[in-house]
Every structure is written in C-alpha cells, then in structure tokens.
C-alpha distance (Angstrom), angle and dihedral (degrees) to the residues before:
residue distance angle dihedral
M1 . . .
T2 3.80 . .
D3 3.80 89.3 .
L4 3.82 89.9 51.0
S5 3.81 92.5 52.7
T6 3.80 92.9 45.4
I7 3.81 92.8 48.6
R8 3.81 90.3 49.2
D9 3.80 93.2 52.7
E10 3.81 92.8 45.6
A11 3.82 94.5 46.7
L12 3.82 96.2 46.1
G13 3.79 90.8 43.2
A14 3.83 91.0 53.2
V15 3.81 90.0 49.9
Q16 3.80 93.3 51.8
R17 3.82 92.8 44.8
A18 3.83 93.4 52.0
A19 3.80 106.4 119.0
D20 3.78 96.9 -169.0
L21 3.79 141.8 9.8
A22 3.81 92.6 -90.0
A23 3.82 91.9 55.5
L24 3.79 90.0 45.5
D25 3.80 91.5 53.8
A26 3.81 89.5 50.3
A27 3.83 89.2 53.6
R28 3.81 89.5 50.6
V29 3.79 92.8 51.5
A30 3.83 91.4 46.6
A31 3.80 90.6 55.4
L32 3.81 107.0 28.0
G33 3.81 105.0 17.7
K34 3.81 124.1 108.8
K35 3.80 89.7 -87.0
G36 3.81 95.5 30.7
S37 3.76 125.4 132.4
V38 3.81 95.6 -112.6
T39 3.79 91.6 44.7
G40 3.81 88.0 52.7
L41 3.78 89.9 55.6
M42 3.78 90.5 53.3
K43 3.80 89.6 54.9
T44 3.85 91.3 58.8
L45 3.79 93.3 60.6
G46 3.82 93.1 87.6
G47 3.80 92.4 63.9
L48 3.80 95.5 54.2
A49 3.76 129.7 91.6
P50 3.84 114.4 -99.3
D51 3.82 95.3 -105.3
Q52 3.84 92.2 46.4
R53 3.82 91.1 44.7
K54 3.80 92.4 57.5
E55 3.80 95.0 48.7
F56 3.81 95.8 41.7
G57 3.81 92.9 43.9
A58 3.80 90.7 54.1
R59 3.80 91.1 51.8
V60 3.80 92.4 48.0
N61 3.82 91.3 50.1
Q62 3.80 89.8 48.9
L63 3.81 90.0 51.9
K64 3.79 91.4 47.8
G65 3.81 91.1 52.4
E66 3.80 92.0 47.2
I67 3.82 91.2 52.5
E68 3.82 92.2 47.3
V69 3.83 90.9 52.5
A70 3.81 90.3 48.9
L71 3.81 90.9 48.4
E72 3.81 92.4 51.7
A73 3.81 93.3 47.3
R74 3.79 92.3 48.4
K75 3.81 91.3 46.6
S76 3.81 90.9 54.1
A77 3.80 91.5 49.0
L78 3.82 93.4 48.0
S79 3.83 92.6 46.1
A80 3.80 91.6 51.3
S81 3.79 90.8 47.4
A82 3.82 91.9 48.5
L83 3.81 91.8 49.7
A84 3.81 91.9 48.5
A85 3.81 90.6 50.6
K86 3.80 91.3 48.6
L87 3.80 93.1 49.7
S88 3.80 90.0 47.0
N89 3.79 94.8 51.0
E90 3.81 100.7 37.7
R91 3.81 125.8 69.6
V92 3.80 131.0 -172.8
D93 3.81 114.7 -149.9
V94 3.80 101.8 -146.3
S95 3.83 90.9 -174.7
L96 3.81 92.7 66.2
P97 3.83 113.6 110.6
A98 3.77 120.3 -115.1
R99 3.80 117.4 -83.4
P100 3.83 109.0 -90.2
E101 3.80 94.4 -115.4
F102 3.82 90.8 55.6
A103 3.81 101.2 32.5
S104 3.81 96.5 94.0
A105 3.79 92.3 49.1
R106 3.80 102.1 39.4
E107 3.79 109.7 25.9
G108 3.78 110.9 101.1
T109 3.80 125.7 -146.9
L110 3.79 134.7 -147.7
H111 3.79 117.6 -109.9
P112 3.84 113.5 -114.9
V113 3.82 90.0 -117.3
G114 3.81 91.1 56.5
Q115 3.80 90.7 45.0
V116 3.81 92.4 52.1
M117 3.82 91.3 47.0
D118 3.81 88.4 54.7
E119 3.81 89.9 49.4
L120 3.80 91.3 49.7
A121 3.80 91.0 50.3
A122 3.81 91.2 49.6
I123 3.82 96.3 47.7
F124 3.79 98.0 42.7
G125 3.80 90.7 38.7
E126 3.80 88.3 63.6
M127 3.81 87.4 54.6
G128 3.80 92.1 54.9
F129 3.80 99.2 -99.2
T130 3.79 121.2 142.9
W131 3.81 128.2 -152.9
A132 3.82 118.6 -103.5
D133 3.78 128.8 -173.6
G134 3.79 139.1 -168.8
P135 3.83 144.1 172.0
D136 3.81 123.8 -63.9
I137 3.82 89.8 -142.7
E138 3.80 110.2 64.4
D139 3.77 138.1 -179.4
D140 3.78 120.4 -118.1
W141 3.80 93.9 -107.8
H142 3.82 97.3 57.5
N143 3.81 94.5 38.5
F144 3.81 97.3 46.1
T145 3.81 120.9 -3.8
A146 3.80 98.3 49.8
L147 3.81 88.7 50.8
N148 3.81 94.0 56.1
I149 3.82 94.6 -103.5
P150 3.82 105.6 143.5
P151 3.82 123.5 -143.0
D152 3.81 93.0 -101.7
H153 3.82 95.5 50.3
P154 3.85 113.6 125.6
A155 3.84 91.1 -126.9
R156 3.80 89.0 70.5
Q157 3.77 94.7 58.8
M158 3.79 123.0 111.3
Q159 3.81 93.9 -113.3
D160 3.82 90.4 66.4
T161 3.80 106.0 29.5
F162 3.80 133.2 60.6
Y163 3.81 104.3 -135.8
L164 3.81 119.3 -160.5
P165 3.82 128.6 -160.7
P166 3.82 108.6 -70.8
R167 3.77 123.5 -111.0
A168 3.79 121.7 -95.8
D169 3.82 89.9 -93.4
G170 3.82 91.2 53.8
T171 3.83 96.3 -103.5
P172 3.84 108.9 154.5
I173 3.83 113.6 -119.4
V174 3.82 125.7 -158.4
L175 3.77 141.5 173.7
R176 3.79 99.0 -104.6
T177 3.80 112.0 -97.4
H178 3.81 93.4 -156.8
T179 3.80 138.8 4.5
S180 3.81 92.3 -110.2
P181 3.84 93.1 100.4
V182 3.81 87.0 73.0
Q183 3.81 88.1 60.3
A184 3.81 89.1 56.5
R185 3.81 91.7 46.1
T186 3.79 90.3 49.7
M187 3.80 94.2 50.3
L188 3.81 89.9 48.3
D189 3.80 92.0 55.3
E190 3.81 110.5 113.0
L191 3.81 93.5 -139.4
V192 3.82 90.8 51.9
Q193 3.79 91.4 49.4
K194 3.80 90.5 49.7
M195 3.80 90.3 49.6
L196 3.81 90.9 51.5
H197 3.80 90.9 45.8
D198 3.82 88.7 54.5
G199 3.81 91.0 53.5
G200 3.80 99.1 -94.3
S201 3.80 128.3 141.3
L202 3.82 126.8 -123.2
R203 3.81 116.7 -142.0
V204 3.79 119.5 168.7
I205 3.78 139.2 154.6
V206 3.78 119.7 -155.5
P207 3.82 115.8 -159.2
G208 3.78 117.7 178.1
R209 3.79 151.4 112.6
T210 3.79 122.3 -58.8
F211 3.81 132.8 -176.1
R212 3.80 134.9 -142.4
I213 3.80 134.7 157.0
D214 3.80 98.9 -104.9
S215 3.81 135.6 106.9
D216 3.82 133.3 176.2
A217 3.82 138.7 104.8
T218 3.81 91.7 -57.7
H219 3.83 101.0 28.4
T220 3.80 134.3 56.3
P221 3.83 131.0 179.8
M222 3.81 88.8 -115.1
F223 3.79 120.2 38.5
H224 3.79 140.6 149.1
Q225 3.79 129.5 -102.4
V226 3.77 136.8 176.7
E227 3.79 122.4 -150.0
G228 3.76 125.9 -167.8
L229 3.80 128.6 -158.6
V230 3.80 132.6 -174.1
L231 3.80 119.0 -179.5
D232 3.79 131.8 173.2
R233 3.82 138.7 111.7
T234 3.82 100.7 -77.5
T235 3.82 111.2 29.5
H236 3.81 113.4 126.2
M237 3.82 141.3 176.2
G238 3.80 91.9 -82.9
H239 3.81 89.9 62.0
L240 3.81 89.5 50.5
K241 3.79 91.5 52.8
G242 3.80 93.9 47.0
C243 3.80 92.2 48.1
L244 3.81 94.4 51.2
V245 3.81 95.0 42.6
D246 3.81 90.2 53.3
F247 3.79 91.8 46.0
C248 3.81 97.0 48.8
R249 3.80 93.5 47.5
A250 3.80 91.9 47.6
F251 3.80 94.8 45.0
F252 3.80 97.4 46.5
E253 3.83 90.7 37.1
V254 3.81 93.6 -129.7
D255 3.81 110.7 129.7
D256 3.82 95.2 -162.4
L257 3.81 97.5 36.4
P258 3.82 107.3 156.2
L259 3.82 117.3 -130.1
R260 3.77 132.8 -174.4
F261 3.80 130.1 -167.7
R262 3.83 115.9 -144.0
P263 3.80 122.6 -165.9
S264 3.79 111.2 -107.7
Y265 3.79 142.1 155.8
F266 3.80 131.1 -106.2
P267 3.81 121.3 160.2
F268 3.82 93.0 -132.0
T269 3.84 98.9 49.8
E270 3.82 133.8 53.3
P271 2.98 121.0 -148.5
S272 3.82 95.4 25.0
A273 3.77 131.4 -168.4
E274 3.77 138.1 -176.0
V275 3.79 116.6 -141.7
D276 3.82 123.6 -136.4
I277 3.79 127.5 -170.4
G278 3.79 124.8 -150.4
C279 3.78 119.1 -104.1
S280 3.78 144.0 154.9
W281 3.80 133.7 -141.3
K282 3.80 98.9 -150.8
D283 3.81 111.2 169.5
G284 3.80 88.7 -4.4
E285 3.82 92.9 -64.4
L286 3.81 121.5 121.5
R287 3.81 113.3 -124.9
I288 3.79 118.9 -177.6
G289 3.80 113.6 -140.9
A290 3.79 136.5 51.5
G291 3.79 111.0 0.2
D292 3.77 146.2 118.5
S293 3.80 96.9 -84.0
W294 3.81 140.5 61.2
L295 3.79 133.2 -138.8
E296 3.83 123.4 -158.6
I297 3.82 112.5 -134.5
L298 3.81 110.2 160.8
G299 3.78 149.0 7.0
S300 3.80 126.5 -127.7
G301 3.76 146.2 158.8
M302 3.78 147.3 142.5
V303 3.81 112.7 -58.4
H304 3.80 108.8 -96.8
P305 3.82 113.5 -110.7
N306 3.81 89.5 -127.1
V307 3.81 90.7 59.3
I308 3.81 91.2 50.9
R309 3.79 90.0 47.7
N310 3.82 93.1 47.0
C311 3.81 88.6 55.2
G312 3.79 93.6 56.1
L313 3.81 99.2 -99.5
D314 3.79 131.2 116.6
P315 3.85 111.9 -111.4
A316 3.79 88.6 -158.5
V317 3.82 87.6 65.9
Y318 3.80 105.5 29.2
Q319 3.77 131.0 48.9
G320 3.77 136.1 162.5
F321 3.77 147.6 150.1
A322 3.78 135.8 -103.7
F323 3.79 135.9 -165.8
G324 3.77 137.9 -179.3
M325 3.78 138.7 -168.9
G326 3.79 140.8 170.5
I327 3.81 111.9 -98.6
D328 3.80 92.2 -158.2
R329 3.81 90.5 50.9
I330 3.79 96.7 52.2
A331 3.82 89.0 44.5
M332 3.80 88.9 55.3
L333 3.80 91.4 49.2
K334 3.80 96.6 46.6
Y335 3.79 98.4 42.3
G336 3.80 101.0 33.1
I337 3.81 98.8 -114.4
P338 3.82 108.8 162.5
D339 3.83 104.2 -164.1
L340 3.80 126.6 43.9
R341 3.81 92.6 -156.8
S342 3.83 90.1 67.0
F343 3.82 88.6 68.3
F344 3.80 89.5 72.0
D345 3.82 103.2 35.1
S346 3.83 94.8 94.6
D347 3.81 89.4 -135.3
L348 3.82 108.2 161.1
R349 3.81 91.2 -159.5
W350 3.80 90.0 57.7
L351 3.80 91.6 46.0
R352 3.80 93.0 49.6
H353 3.82 88.6 52.3
Y354 3.82 99.0 44.6
G355 3.82 99.6 24.1
F356 3.79 126.9 104.5
S357 3.77 131.4 -130.8
A358 3.79 112.3 -101.9
L359 3.82 89.2 -137.3
E360 3.83 95.5 56.2
S361 3.80 118.6 106.7
V362 3.79 112.9 -114.6
R363 3.80 93.7 -134.6
C-alpha cells in the first residue's frame, strides 16, 4: 500500500510539473507505459491471494484512472497555452500580394462597375456629396407620381417598365426604372426637411441598379445609374454647370475637356439640359477630349417645382438641381469596353482583362 501511495504522488507530481507536451508524454510512459510504475503494479496481481488480488486490483485501476484524467487535463492546458503562444508570436500580413506563381490564378479583380462607383464616390465626395440608397422594388408613387410623371406618360407603359403584382391594397409595384425615387425618399425624410428648414444644404448621389425592358449591345434589362441631387435656397443653373464640368473633367482625366449643355425635356426637371462631351473619331477610334464631334453622356436640370411640392417642401423657398447618368455607359467610354452585355456574362477572362486590382487607389 505504501508503494501505491508513493507511485501515485510521483506520477501525479510528474504530470503537474510537465512544462510541455513532450514532458507530459514522458510522464505518461513512466506511469502507464509497458515498463511504467502502475503497469508494474498490475503485473504483481498474479502472486497475491484471491481476496488481496481483488482489493489491490481495484486500487490500482482507480490510480490508473486518476492518472489518465490528470494527463488529459494537463494536455488540454498545455495545448491551449501552446496555441496562445503561437498566436501571440506569429502574424499574418493580409496586405501582402499573392505569391507570383499563384497571382494569376488566385488574385481577384474589381468589376469595372464597382471601380466606377468608387470613382464617383471619391469625386463627388470631394464636392460635399454623400451616398444615399433605396429599394430596387418601388411603388408607383415614388417611381413616377412624386417625380412629376403623369399617368399617361410613355415611361409608365408596359414596354418600358417591369410591373410586379400589386400590393394587397392595390398599390402598383415596379422594378425601379431609375434611381430618382431615392431623391424623393431623401427629400421626404423628416431630418432632411429639418436641416433644410434650418438653412442647410442637401447634396446626395444615388448609385444603384435600375431595370427597363430593353436589350442590345448598348442596353440591358438591368443596368446601373447614378443620380445626383442638390437642394437648398440659393442653388441655380450656374452651380449645376460648374458641378458637372468639374466632374466630367475629373472622371475622364482631361483637364480641358469641352462640354456643352443642350436644352432638353425631363418631367422631373425644368429647365432641363443634356450634357455632351467633346470627342473625335480619328481612324475610327473614339478619343475623348477636344475634337470635331460630341458625345451625350448625361441628363440634368433644375428640380421641377412639382417634385419639390410633392415631397412636402415649398418650391417658392427651396430650389436645386439634379442629374443622372448610366454608370455602365461611362465605364464603357472611359475604359474602352465595346459591348455592354459583356458586363454581365461572368466571363473571368473578360474580368481579368478589364478588372482592377483591389489594392489600387481609386484616385
């Protein structure tokens, strides 16, 4: 019995003193291995009388179980400590580029639409614009009525608009045909109206997906637009022109890019103007900049008084300007992409060619 007690103390003491997994395994072998102290006790059972064998065997088995529990507990503690030390000492630099041999296969690229959205956010952000967002599925009032589009306007017809099943109360629901409904939602916001009432200025851009029934090399049923809205008490057409001239020259990276504003018509602006940028077609290649030709890229105008009124504001007090353009279209123009349908083909070869590194600075 004295040997049993001594072996227990020595074995459990060795387990607790083990400083690492190697030392712990040595303590296990010393106690429970083929030549271990506890194993040696088991070998003596055959020389004992039957009544002594039963009692002593039970005590040896109890000791063996106690040592195994201690070994498992110590192993868990040492493993946790080793993992904590490893995590503390090792660092993974996630900003490192892919290894050259794997870069072509593993390095992802940004889609041109995402790249252009980032560029829009950077350019207009410097002008004080903030980003606004809204739902892709709109009700008839926000998509049409609030924007001064009457019930008999051609834009409401089935050949242009994706109509969805109406709500339970009969409200017509559509896939939004433009991002302008977000302008209406923004102007209707109580905090925005309070800010305007206190003399503040509203400046938002609204990039997002839009939907129309159209499909060819330059049109797709789903495409991307960006709308811009400025609203306060003093903004006028001169501010609109200055804003768009600065944007176009910054976006296309042509400091002396010529622009012209042509009178046009949009139901939600008055007066309205389409904006053209200068270009040339020398040798059949489009070059943006000074030239003998013009290219239309966006529509704009002063927010129609009816739109301001529909959104709960007084057009005699507030005025502003709005503009809109196709994100896919300006991406095609800037980066020389010939077919809009390629944007949505999910072709990795196309994306590797026209995509952008995620680590590149936008501007």
